[in-house]
BAFITOR-107768 format. One line per field, with one value per residue: residue number from 1; residue in three letters; x, y, z of N, C-alpha, C, O in turn. Coordinates in nm, 2 decimals, padded with zeros to 4 digits, always signed. Layout:
# residues N
n <- [NUM | ...]
res <- [ALA | ...]
nu <- [X | ...]
nv <- [Y | ...]
nw <- [Z | ...]
cau <- [X | ...]
cav <- [Y | ...]
caw <- [Z | ...]
cu <- [X | ...]
cv <- [Y | ...]
cw <- [Z | ...]
ou <- [X | ...]
ov <- [Y | ...]
ow <- [Z | ...]
***
This chain:
# residues 70
n <- [1 | 2 | 3 | 4 | 5 | 6 | 7 | 8 | 9 | 10 | 11 | 12 | 13 | 14 | 15 | 16 | 17 | 18 | 19 | 20 | 21 | 22 | 23 | 24 | 25 | 26 | 27 | 28 | 29 | 30 | 31 | 32 | 33 | 34 | 35 | 36 | 37 | 38 | 39 | 40 | 41 | 42 | 43 | 44 | 45 | 46 | 47 | 48 | 49 | 50 | 51 | 52 | 53 | 54 | 55 | 56 | 57 | 58 | 59 | 60 | 61 | 62 | 63 | 64 | 65 | 66 | 67 | 68 | 69 | 70]
res <- [MET | ARG | THR | SER | THR | ILE | LEU | PHE | ILE | PHE | LEU | LEU | VAL | MET | HIS | LEU | LEU | THR | VAL | LEU | ASN | THR | LEU | LEU | PHE | GLY | GLY | ASN | LEU | ASN | ASP | LEU | LEU | PHE | TRP | PHE | ASN | SER | ALA | LEU | PHE | MET | ALA | ALA | LEU | ALA | VAL | PHE | VAL | TYR | ARG | ARG | GLY | ILE | PHE | ASP | ALA | LYS | GLU | ALA | PRO | THR | SER | GLU | PRO | ALA | LYS | LYS | ARG | LYS]
nu <- [-00.30 | +00.00 | +00.08 | +00.28 | +00.27 | +00.02 | +00.05 | +00.25 | +00.11 | -00.08 | +00.11 | +00.21 | -00.02 | -00.06 | +00.18 | +00.13 | -00.10 | +00.02 | +00.21 | +00.04 | -00.10 | +00.10 | +00.20 | -00.03 | -00.21 | -00.06 | +00.00 | -00.22 | -00.41 | -00.37 | -00.49 | -00.70 | -00.55 | -00.39 | -00.59 | -00.68 | -00.44 | -00.40 | -00.62 | -00.56 | -00.33 | -00.43 | -00.59 | -00.40 | -00.26 | -00.46 | -00.50 | -00.25 | -00.25 | -00.47 | -00.40 | -00.17 | -00.26 | -00.23 | -00.38 | -00.51 | -00.36 | -00.30 | -00.23 | +00.10 | +00.19 | +00.25 | +00.56 | +00.70 | +00.84 | +01.20 | +01.41 | +01.58 | +01.93 | +02.14]
nv <- [+01.61 | +01.45 | +01.10 | +00.99 | +01.17 | +01.12 | +00.85 | +00.88 | +01.03 | +00.83 | +00.65 | +00.81 | +00.84 | +00.57 | +00.53 | +00.72 | +00.62 | +00.39 | +00.50 | +00.64 | +00.43 | +00.30 | +00.50 | +00.62 | +00.42 | +00.21 | -00.01 | -00.18 | -00.20 | -00.39 | -00.58 | -00.42 | -00.20 | -00.34 | -00.41 | -00.16 | -00.06 | -00.25 | -00.20 | +00.06 | +00.02 | -00.14 | +00.05 | +00.23 | +00.08 | +00.03 | +00.30 | +00.34 | +00.14 | +00.22 | +00.49 | +00.45 | +00.29 | +00.02 | -00.21 | -00.13 | -00.14 | -00.27 | -00.60 | -00.68 | -00.72 | -01.04 | -01.14 | -01.27 | -01.60 | -01.64 | -01.70 | -02.00 | -02.05 | -02.16]
nw <- [-00.54 | -00.49 | -00.54 | -00.37 | -00.15 | -00.05 | +00.03 | +00.22 | +00.42 | +00.50 | +00.61 | +00.82 | +00.98 | +01.06 | +01.22 | +01.41 | +01.54 | +01.65 | +01.83 | +02.00 | +02.11 | +02.25 | +02.43 | +02.56 | +02.62 | +02.71 | +02.55 | +02.53 | +02.33 | +02.13 | +01.93 | +01.82 | +01.73 | +01.54 | +01.36 | +01.27 | +01.16 | +00.96 | +00.80 | +00.71 | +00.57 | +00.36 | +00.24 | +00.16 | -00.02 | -00.21 | -00.30 | -00.42 | -00.63 | -00.77 | -00.85 | -01.00 | -01.20 | -01.25 | -01.31 | -01.53 | -01.76 | -02.08 | -02.18 | -02.28 | -02.62 | -02.76 | -02.87 | -03.18 | -03.18 | -03.14 | -03.42 | -03.49 | -03.49 | -03.76]
cau <- [-00.20 | +00.08 | +00.06 | +00.37 | +00.22 | -00.10 | +00.10 | +00.32 | +00.01 | -00.12 | +00.22 | +00.21 | -00.14 | -00.03 | +00.27 | +00.06 | -00.18 | +00.11 | +00.27 | -00.07 | -00.13 | +00.22 | +00.22 | -00.15 | -00.28 | +00.03 | +00.01 | -00.33 | -00.50 | -00.30 | -00.58 | -00.77 | -00.45 | -00.35 | -00.70 | -00.67 | -00.32 | -00.42 | -00.71 | -00.49 | -00.24 | -00.51 | -00.63 | -00.28 | -00.24 | -00.57 | -00.47 | -00.13 | -00.28 | -00.56 | -00.33 | -00.07 | -00.33 | -00.16 | -00.46 | -00.57 | -00.27 | -00.33 | -00.11 | +00.20 | +00.17 | +00.35 | +00.65 | +00.73 | +00.96 | +01.32 | +01.45 | +01.70 | +02.05 | +02.18]
cav <- [+01.57 | +01.34 | +00.97 | +00.98 | +01.25 | +01.04 | +00.73 | +00.93 | +01.06 | +00.70 | +00.60 | +00.90 | +00.80 | +00.44 | +00.55 | +00.80 | +00.52 | +00.30 | +00.58 | +00.67 | +00.31 | +00.28 | +00.61 | +00.65 | +00.30 | +00.10 | -00.12 | -00.27 | -00.21 | -00.47 | -00.63 | -00.31 | -00.13 | -00.42 | -00.40 | -00.02 | -00.05 | -00.33 | -00.13 | +00.18 | -00.04 | -00.18 | +00.17 | +00.29 | -00.01 | +00.06 | +00.43 | +00.32 | +00.07 | +00.31 | +00.60 | +00.40 | +00.23 | -00.10 | -00.31 | -00.07 | -00.16 | -00.39 | -00.70 | -00.66 | -00.81 | -01.14 | -01.13 | -01.40 | -01.67 | -01.62 | -01.80 | -02.08 | -02.03 | -02.28]
caw <- [-00.44 | -00.54 | -00.47 | -00.26 | -00.04 | +00.01 | +00.10 | +00.34 | +00.52 | +00.55 | +00.70 | +00.94 | +01.07 | +01.12 | +01.32 | +01.52 | +01.62 | +01.73 | +01.94 | +02.10 | +02.18 | +02.34 | +02.53 | +02.64 | +02.67 | +02.76 | +02.45 | +02.55 | +02.22 | +02.03 | +01.82 | +01.76 | +01.65 | +01.42 | +01.26 | +01.20 | +01.07 | +00.84 | +00.71 | +00.65 | +00.47 | +00.24 | +00.18 | +00.09 | -00.14 | -00.31 | -00.36 | -00.51 | -00.75 | -00.85 | -00.91 | -01.09 | -01.32 | -01.27 | -01.37 | -01.65 | -01.87 | -02.16 | -02.18 | -02.39 | -02.73 | -02.76 | -02.99 | -03.25 | -03.12 | -03.21 | -03.51 | -03.45 | -03.58 | -03.83]
cu <- [-00.13 | +00.06 | +00.15 | +00.33 | +00.11 | -00.05 | +00.18 | +00.22 | -00.05 | -00.01 | +00.23 | +00.10 | -00.11 | +00.07 | +00.21 | -00.02 | -00.09 | +00.17 | +00.16 | -00.10 | -00.02 | +00.22 | +00.09 | -00.21 | -00.19 | +00.04 | -00.11 | -00.42 | -00.44 | -00.39 | -00.65 | -00.67 | -00.41 | -00.46 | -00.69 | -00.55 | -00.33 | -00.52 | -00.65 | -00.39 | -00.31 | -00.56 | -00.52 | -00.25 | -00.34 | -00.54 | -00.35 | -00.17 | -00.38 | -00.49 | -00.23 | -00.13 | -00.27 | -00.25 | -00.54 | -00.49 | -00.31 | -00.21 | -00.02 | +00.18 | +00.28 | +00.43 | +00.66 | +00.85 | +01.09 | +01.35 | +01.57 | +01.81 | +02.08 | +02.33]
cv <- [+01.45 | +01.21 | +00.95 | +01.05 | +01.17 | +00.92 | +00.77 | +00.97 | +00.93 | +00.64 | +00.68 | +00.86 | +00.67 | +00.45 | +00.63 | +00.71 | +00.43 | +00.38 | +00.61 | +00.55 | +00.28 | +00.38 | +00.62 | +00.52 | +00.18 | -00.02 | -00.22 | -00.28 | -00.28 | -00.51 | -00.52 | -00.23 | -00.21 | -00.41 | -00.27 | -00.01 | -00.13 | -00.26 | -00.01 | +00.13 | -00.08 | -00.05 | +00.24 | +00.21 | +00.02 | +00.20 | +00.41 | +00.25 | +00.15 | +00.42 | +00.56 | +00.34 | +00.10 | -00.20 | -00.25 | -00.10 | -00.28 | -00.48 | -00.66 | -00.76 | -00.91 | -01.13 | -01.27 | -01.46 | -01.64 | -01.73 | -01.87 | -02.05 | -02.16 | -02.30]
cw <- [-00.50 | -00.47 | -00.36 | -00.14 | +00.03 | +00.09 | +00.22 | +00.45 | +00.58 | +00.65 | +00.83 | +01.04 | +01.13 | +01.23 | +01.44 | +01.61 | +01.70 | +01.85 | +02.04 | +02.18 | +02.29 | +02.46 | +02.62 | +02.70 | +02.71 | +02.67 | +02.47 | +02.43 | +02.10 | +01.91 | +01.75 | +01.67 | +01.53 | +01.32 | +01.19 | +01.11 | +00.95 | +00.74 | +00.64 | +00.55 | +00.34 | +00.17 | +00.10 | -00.03 | -00.25 | -00.38 | -00.46 | -00.64 | -00.83 | -00.92 | -01.01 | -01.22 | -01.35 | -01.35 | -01.49 | -01.78 | -01.95 | -02.16 | -02.30 | -02.50 | -02.73 | -02.89 | -03.05 | -03.19 | -03.21 | -03.30 | -03.47 | -03.55 | -03.64 | -03.81]
ou <- [-00.19 | +00.02 | +00.11 | +00.35 | +00.10 | -00.09 | +00.17 | +00.25 | -00.07 | -00.05 | +00.25 | +00.12 | -00.15 | +00.05 | +00.25 | -00.02 | -00.13 | +00.17 | +00.19 | -00.12 | -00.05 | +00.23 | +00.10 | -00.26 | -00.24 | +00.08 | -00.09 | -00.51 | -00.45 | -00.35 | -00.66 | -00.70 | -00.39 | -00.43 | -00.71 | -00.56 | -00.29 | -00.50 | -00.67 | -00.38 | -00.27 | -00.56 | -00.54 | -00.21 | -00.30 | -00.56 | -00.36 | -00.13 | -00.36 | -00.51 | -00.21 | -00.07 | -00.26 | -00.20 | -00.62 | -00.54 | -00.35 | -00.09 | -00.07 | +00.16 | +00.40 | +00.38 | +00.64 | +00.94 | +01.08 | +01.33 | +01.66 | +01.79 | +02.07 | +02.38]
ov <- [+01.36 | +01.21 | +00.90 | +01.01 | +01.17 | +00.89 | +00.70 | +00.94 | +00.93 | +00.59 | +00.62 | +00.85 | +00.65 | +00.39 | +00.60 | +00.72 | +00.41 | +00.32 | +00.60 | +00.55 | +00.24 | +00.34 | +00.63 | +00.53 | +00.07 | -00.13 | -00.33 | -00.37 | -00.24 | -00.47 | -00.52 | -00.18 | -00.15 | -00.40 | -00.26 | +00.05 | -00.09 | -00.26 | +00.02 | +00.19 | -00.05 | -00.05 | +00.28 | +00.26 | +00.02 | +00.21 | +00.47 | +00.30 | +00.15 | +00.45 | +00.64 | +00.32 | +00.06 | -00.27 | -00.33 | -00.10 | -00.38 | -00.43 | -00.62 | -00.88 | -00.88 | -01.11 | -01.37 | -01.40 | -01.63 | -01.85 | -01.81 | -02.04 | -02.27 | -02.40]
ow <- [-00.56 | -00.35 | -00.25 | -00.02 | +00.15 | +00.20 | +00.32 | +00.57 | +00.70 | +00.76 | +00.94 | +01.16 | +01.25 | +01.34 | +01.56 | +01.73 | +01.82 | +01.96 | +02.16 | +02.30 | +02.40 | +02.58 | +02.74 | +02.81 | +02.74 | +02.72 | +02.42 | +02.44 | +01.99 | +01.80 | +01.62 | +01.56 | +01.42 | +01.20 | +01.07 | +01.00 | +00.84 | +00.62 | +00.52 | +00.44 | +00.23 | +00.05 | -00.01 | -00.14 | -00.37 | -00.50 | -00.57 | -00.74 | -00.96 | -01.04 | -01.11 | -01.32 | -01.47 | -01.43 | -01.55 | -01.89 | -01.89 | -02.14 | -02.41 | -02.47 | -02.70 | -03.00 | -02.99 | -03.14 | -03.33 | -03.27 | -03.41 | -03.67 | -03.58 | -03.86]
***
């Protein structure tokens, strides 16, 4: 499954929780909803970082400093 699809699913679940809180519970689950949405966001961020391999890349080699013009 593509990374964008996984992130889109996380986004849909977050919006679904928000809509259910508003329609069914009258917005009374504020702190609980914030906690679940924060956890889903962190999971989405972890998936993105893992799939992109951001922290696996080696540092770019440092180039020699440019020579001064005379």
